N, CA, C and O atoms as a DFTB+ gen file, in Angstrom:
360 C
 N C O
     1  1     -22.231      -7.020      -6.909
     2  2     -21.607      -5.996      -6.078
     3  2     -20.675      -5.183      -6.957
     4  3     -19.887      -5.741      -7.720
     5  1     -20.763      -3.894      -6.853
     6  2     -19.893      -2.964      -7.568
     7  2     -18.551      -2.884      -6.897
     8  3     -18.480      -2.869      -5.668
     9  1     -17.481      -2.832      -7.665
    10  2     -16.108      -2.688      -7.211
    11  2     -15.820      -1.205      -7.067
    12  3     -16.114      -0.424      -7.972
    13  1     -15.243      -0.805      -5.927
    14  2     -14.762       0.571      -5.734
    15  2     -13.316       0.592      -6.213
    16  3     -12.397       0.144      -5.528
    17  1     -13.154       1.138      -7.431
    18  2     -11.790       1.155      -8.069
    19  2     -10.797       2.055      -7.365
    20  3      -9.594       1.966      -7.609
    21  1     -11.302       2.946      -6.468
    22  2     -10.351       3.843      -5.751
    23  2      -9.710       3.077      -4.531
    24  3      -8.725       3.535      -3.951
    25  1     -10.280       1.952      -4.185
    26  2      -9.750       1.223      -3.028
    27  2      -8.757       0.086      -3.508
    28  3      -8.098      -0.564      -2.697
    29  1      -8.693      -0.111      -4.838
    30  2      -7.894      -1.136      -5.407
    31  2      -6.827      -0.457      -6.311
    32  3      -7.144       0.396      -7.140
    33  1      -5.596      -0.858      -6.123
    34  2      -4.543      -0.264      -6.964
    35  2      -3.661      -1.383      -7.560
    36  3      -3.790      -2.557      -7.214
    37  1      -2.777      -0.972      -8.454
    38  2      -1.936      -1.947      -9.163
    39  2      -0.980      -2.743      -8.230
    40  3      -0.549      -3.852      -8.545
    41  1      -0.678      -2.127      -7.082
    42  2       0.222      -2.767      -6.117
    43  2      -0.508      -3.828      -5.294
    44  3       0.128      -4.702      -4.705
    45  1      -1.819      -3.757      -5.252
    46  2      -2.585      -4.705      -4.421
    47  2      -3.937      -4.903      -5.087
    48  3      -4.970      -4.465      -4.580
    49  1      -3.909      -5.573      -6.232
    50  2      -5.201      -5.795      -6.963
    51  2      -6.100      -6.759      -6.232
    52  3      -5.661      -7.583      -5.429
    53  1      -7.392      -6.626      -6.543
    54  2      -8.386      -7.536      -5.972
    55  2      -8.207      -8.928      -6.626
    56  3      -8.010      -9.054      -7.834
    57  1      -8.286      -9.976      -5.756
    58  2      -8.130     -11.312      -6.273
    59  2      -9.276     -11.701      -7.100
    60  3     -10.412     -11.316      -6.824
    61  1      -9.009     -12.479      -8.143
    62  2     -10.048     -12.999      -9.040
    63  2     -10.416     -14.458      -8.569
    64  3      -9.757     -15.018      -7.693
    65  1     -11.437     -15.016      -9.153
    66  2     -11.764     -16.394      -8.812
    67  2     -10.664     -17.310      -9.186
    68  3     -10.457     -18.323      -8.517
    69  1      -9.912     -16.992     -10.272
    70  2      -8.755     -17.813     -10.666
    71  2      -7.690     -17.775      -9.640
    72  3      -7.092     -18.804      -9.325
    73  1      -7.422     -16.582      -9.088
    74  2      -6.396     -16.366      -8.063
    75  2      -6.696     -17.260      -6.860
    76  3      -5.796     -17.920      -6.340
    77  1      -7.936     -17.286      -6.423
    78  2      -8.319     -18.076      -5.276
    79  2      -8.172     -19.570      -5.635
    80  3      -7.742     -20.377      -4.811
    81  1      -8.530     -19.907      -6.854
    82  2      -8.515     -21.365      -7.294
    83  2      -7.024     -21.833      -7.302
    84  3      -6.721     -22.955      -6.896
    85  1      -6.122     -20.963      -7.764
    86  2      -4.746     -21.369      -7.857
    87  2      -3.883     -21.108      -6.640
    88  3      -2.676     -21.349      -6.676
    89  1      -4.463     -20.632      -5.589
    90  2      -3.720     -20.363      -4.398
    91  2      -3.455     -21.640      -3.558
    92  3      -4.122     -22.662      -3.724
    93  1      -2.500     -21.545      -2.692
    94  2      -2.167     -22.711      -1.848
    95  2      -2.143     -22.227      -0.402
    96  3      -1.482     -21.241      -0.076
    97  1      -2.883     -22.944       0.472
    98  2      -2.846     -22.566       1.896
    99  2      -1.468     -22.696       2.507
   100  3      -0.729     -23.623       2.176
   101  1      -1.139     -21.853       3.324
   102  2       0.185     -21.821       4.028
   103  2       0.507     -23.207       4.618
   104  3       1.618     -23.713       4.463
   105  1      -0.470     -23.799       5.286
   106  2      -0.306     -25.050       6.027
   107  2      -0.051     -26.237       5.091
   108  3       0.334     -27.300       5.577
   109  1      -0.246     -26.107       3.777
   110  2       0.029     -27.221       2.847
   111  2       1.396     -27.113       2.250
   112  3       1.835     -28.027       1.552
   113  1       2.118     -25.975       2.513
   114  2       3.514     -25.826       2.031
   115  2       4.404     -26.758       2.708
   116  3       4.085     -27.178       3.821
   117  1       5.511     -27.132       2.139
   118  2       6.496     -27.960       2.877
   119  2       6.921     -27.320       4.143
   120  3       7.045     -26.098       4.225
   121  1       7.157     -28.158       5.173
   122  2       7.526     -27.599       6.498
   123  2       8.755     -26.694       6.389
   124  3       8.827     -25.640       7.022
   125  1       9.687     -27.115       5.598
   126  2      10.933     -26.282       5.499
   127  2      10.647     -24.879       4.970
   128  3      11.246     -23.899       5.413
   129  1       9.710     -24.802       4.002
   130  2       9.423     -23.525       3.442
   131  2       8.572     -22.691       4.511
   132  3       8.735     -21.478       4.641
   133  1       7.700     -23.390       5.229
   134  2       6.963     -22.697       6.282
   135  2       7.913     -22.062       7.288
   136  3       7.747     -20.912       7.694
   137  1       8.929     -22.859       7.684
   138  2       9.906     -22.384       8.642
   139  2      10.700     -21.171       8.115
   140  3      10.975     -20.215       8.840
   141  1      11.039     -21.251       6.873
   142  2      11.821     -20.188       6.254
   143  2      10.963     -18.891       6.195
   144  3      11.438     -17.806       6.531
   145  1       9.717     -19.035       5.766
   146  2       8.824     -17.902       5.671
   147  2       8.589     -17.253       7.031
   148  3       8.549     -16.030       7.167
   149  1       8.429     -18.144       8.060
   150  2       8.185     -17.653       9.398
   151  2       9.369     -16.842       9.955
   152  3       9.189     -15.896      10.721
   153  1      10.583     -17.245       9.545
   154  2      11.799     -16.623      10.098
   155  2      12.215     -15.319       9.389
   156  3      13.108     -14.613       9.858
   157  1      11.562     -15.007       8.259
   158  2      11.875     -13.794       7.579
   159  2      11.685     -12.599       8.468
   160  3      10.695     -12.489       9.191
   161  1      12.673     -11.677       8.405
   162  2      12.595     -10.482       9.231
   163  2      11.416      -9.581       8.749
   164  3      11.270      -9.292       7.562
   165  1      10.652      -9.190       9.661
   166  2       9.579      -8.245       9.319
   167  2       9.852      -6.897      10.071
   168  3      10.501      -6.854      11.117
   169  1       9.358      -5.906       9.516
   170  2       9.564      -4.599      10.096
   171  2       8.791      -4.541      11.408
   172  3       7.595      -4.829      11.445
   173  1       9.483      -4.167      12.487
   174  2       8.830      -4.034      13.786
   175  2       8.236      -2.664      13.944
   176  3       8.311      -1.807      13.063
   177  1       7.631      -2.488      15.121
   178  2       7.031      -1.165      15.409
   179  2       8.126      -0.120      15.514
   180  3       9.180      -0.358      16.104
   181  1       7.862       1.030      14.939
   182  2       8.833       2.120      14.968
   183  2       9.019       2.619      16.376
   184  3       8.047       2.741      17.122
   185  1      10.238       2.907      16.757
   186  2      10.499       3.460      18.106
   187  2       9.875       4.821      18.270
   188  3       9.203       5.079      19.268
   189  1      10.078       5.670      17.339
   190  2       9.448       7.000      17.315
   191  2       8.815       7.241      15.985
   192  3       9.453       7.758      15.068
   193  1       7.557       6.872      15.865
   194  2       6.916       7.097      14.555
   195  2       7.000       8.524      14.062
   196  3       6.765       9.479      14.802
   197  1       7.342       8.640      12.785
   198  2       7.437       9.950      12.217
   199  2       6.221      10.309      11.346
   200  3       6.037      11.458      10.944
   201  1       5.428       9.319      11.080
   202  2       4.222       9.506      10.276
   203  2       2.954       9.229      11.070
   204  3       2.942       8.458      12.030
   205  1       1.872       9.900      10.622
   206  2       0.639       9.761      11.336
   207  2      -0.396       9.230      10.355
   208  3      -0.592       9.805       9.285
   209  1      -1.066       8.123      10.722
   210  2      -2.076       7.578       9.864
   211  2      -3.356       8.410       9.986
   212  3      -3.781       8.761      11.087
   213  1      -3.966       8.721       8.823
   214  2      -5.181       9.523       8.799
   215  2      -5.995       9.166       7.566
   216  3      -5.542       8.445       6.676
   217  1      -7.152       9.671       7.546
   218  2      -7.997       9.521       6.349
   219  2      -8.257      10.896       5.752
   220  3      -8.630      11.837       6.452
   221  1      -8.054      10.988       4.464
   222  2      -8.183      12.263       3.781
   223  2      -8.841      12.018       2.424
   224  3      -8.665      10.949       1.838
   225  1      -9.564      12.955       1.940
   226  2     -10.276      12.795       0.666
   227  2      -9.650      13.739      -0.355
   228  3      -9.535      14.945      -0.135
   229  1      -9.248      13.144      -1.483
   230  2      -8.688      13.945      -2.577
   231  2      -9.591      13.840      -3.806
   232  3     -10.339      12.873      -3.954
   233  1      -9.514      14.852      -4.695
   234  2     -10.218      14.706      -5.977
   235  2      -9.670      13.528      -6.707
   236  3      -8.480      13.225      -6.625
   237  1     -10.543      12.855      -7.429
   238  2     -10.125      11.597      -8.104
   239  2      -8.956      11.831      -9.094
   240  3      -8.029      11.027      -9.197
   241  1      -9.048      12.978      -9.819
   242  2      -7.935      13.150     -10.791
   243  2      -6.564      13.436     -10.110
   244  3      -5.517      13.142     -10.687
   245  1      -6.579      14.006      -8.890
   246  2      -5.301      14.237      -8.172
   247  2      -4.765      12.923      -7.719
   248  3      -3.580      12.657      -7.919
   249  1      -5.556      12.091      -7.125
   250  2      -5.062      10.763      -6.648
   251  2      -4.652       9.911      -7.802
   252  3      -3.614       9.254      -7.722
   253  1      -5.395       9.880      -8.862
   254  2      -5.088       9.123     -10.058
   255  2      -3.762       9.554     -10.623
   256  3      -2.959       8.703     -11.005
   257  1      -3.495      10.867     -10.693
   258  2      -2.232      11.363     -11.281
   259  2      -1.031      10.919     -10.457
   260  3      -0.014      10.524     -11.027
   261  1      -1.124      10.972      -9.110
   262  2      -0.022      10.489      -8.284
   263  2       0.139       8.975      -8.395
   264  3       1.268       8.490      -8.470
   265  1      -0.933       8.234      -8.407
   266  2      -0.783       6.747      -8.551
   267  2      -0.253       6.334      -9.897
   268  3       0.457       5.337     -10.027
   269  1      -0.617       7.134     -10.926
   270  2      -0.089       6.804     -12.263
   271  2       1.450       6.958     -12.377
   272  3       2.060       6.440     -13.313
   273  1       2.052       7.659     -11.433
   274  2       3.481       7.840     -11.413
   275  2       4.221       6.653     -10.967
   276  3       5.446       6.600     -11.082
   277  1       3.490       5.650     -10.438
   278  2       4.080       4.383     -10.068
   279  2       4.326       4.274      -8.558
   280  3       3.811       5.063      -7.765
   281  1       5.127       3.275      -8.190
   282  2       5.416       2.997      -6.782
   283  2       6.028       4.288      -6.141
   284  3       6.729       5.061      -6.794
   285  1       5.729       4.463      -4.872
   286  2       6.245       5.635      -4.161
   287  2       5.351       6.847      -4.295
   288  3       5.766       7.955      -3.956
   289  1       4.149       6.671      -4.774
   290  2       3.253       7.810      -5.058
   291  2       2.855       8.530      -3.749
   292  3       2.658       9.745      -3.736
   293  1       2.741       7.756      -2.654
   294  2       2.421       8.412      -1.376
   295  2       3.527       9.252      -0.872
   296  3       3.268      10.319      -0.317
   297  1       4.758       8.840      -1.030
   298  2       5.898       9.643      -0.666
   299  2       6.001      10.935      -1.511
   300  3       6.242      12.032      -1.008
   301  1       5.805      10.729      -2.807
   302  2       5.788      11.970      -3.652
   303  2       4.678      12.973      -3.297
   304  3       4.870      14.187      -3.352
   305  1       3.514      12.420      -2.932
   306  2       2.432      13.278      -2.501
   307  2       2.772      13.934      -1.225
   308  3       2.443      15.107      -1.054
   309  1       3.396      13.283      -0.327
   310  2       3.797      13.904       0.941
   311  2       4.872      14.964       0.732
   312  3       4.869      16.005       1.390
   313  1       5.805      14.685      -0.205
   314  2       6.863      15.683      -0.486
   315  2       6.308      16.922      -1.184
   316  3       6.776      18.041      -0.973
   317  1       5.268      16.683      -2.045
   318  2       4.615      17.888      -2.733
   319  2       3.905      18.730      -1.670
   320  3       3.924      19.958      -1.755
   321  1       3.305      18.121      -0.710
   322  2       2.609      18.928       0.342
   323  2       3.639      19.629       1.163
   324  3       3.409      20.771       1.560
   325  1       4.774      19.016       1.446
   326  2       5.793      19.705       2.248
   327  2       6.309      20.931       1.479
   328  3       6.481      21.998       2.067
   329  1       6.553      20.787       0.186
   330  2       6.977      21.880      -0.656
   331  2       5.953      23.061      -0.625
   332  3       6.314      24.236      -0.552
   333  1       4.688      22.674      -0.685
   334  2       3.644      23.672      -0.671
   335  2       3.665      24.455       0.664
   336  3       3.455      25.667       0.708
   337  1       3.932      23.688       1.754
   338  2       3.987      24.353       3.076
   339  2       5.131      25.336       3.201
   340  3       4.994      26.332       3.910
   341  1       6.274      25.096       2.532
   342  2       7.411      25.955       2.552
   343  2       7.046      27.299       1.953
   344  3       7.559      28.327       2.395
   345  1       6.181      27.316       0.967
   346  2       5.815      28.568       0.276
   347  2       4.545      29.222       0.848
   348  3       4.249      30.376       0.539
   349  1       3.796      28.483       1.682
   350  2       2.550      29.059       2.234
   351  2       2.566      28.899       3.728
   352  3       2.065      27.913       4.268
   353  1       3.134      29.857       4.384
   354  2       3.150      29.786       5.850
   355  2       1.887      30.426       6.426
   356  3       1.275      31.292       5.800
   357  1       1.509      29.989       7.625
   358  2       0.255      30.538       8.238
   359  2       0.425      31.996       8.656
   360  3      -0.511      32.602       9.178
């Protein structure tokens, strides 16, 4: 099976066979660690979501350029589009 490299990024790489071999199921962790991990605060649902999830297609070189800038690339892309909108009104 071919890997789609556009769906895999440095922040969430595809697991290798070694990753699976070296992993530990949650249920085999010590009970105290399971309790601690379960109690960690997670982000809840936003009261008034400010972002909208969508699917959009970009040229490969555009997406690659933003991803190569490191973490926060989606925020930078969003900000770049907002700047473009300031200069290009309908």
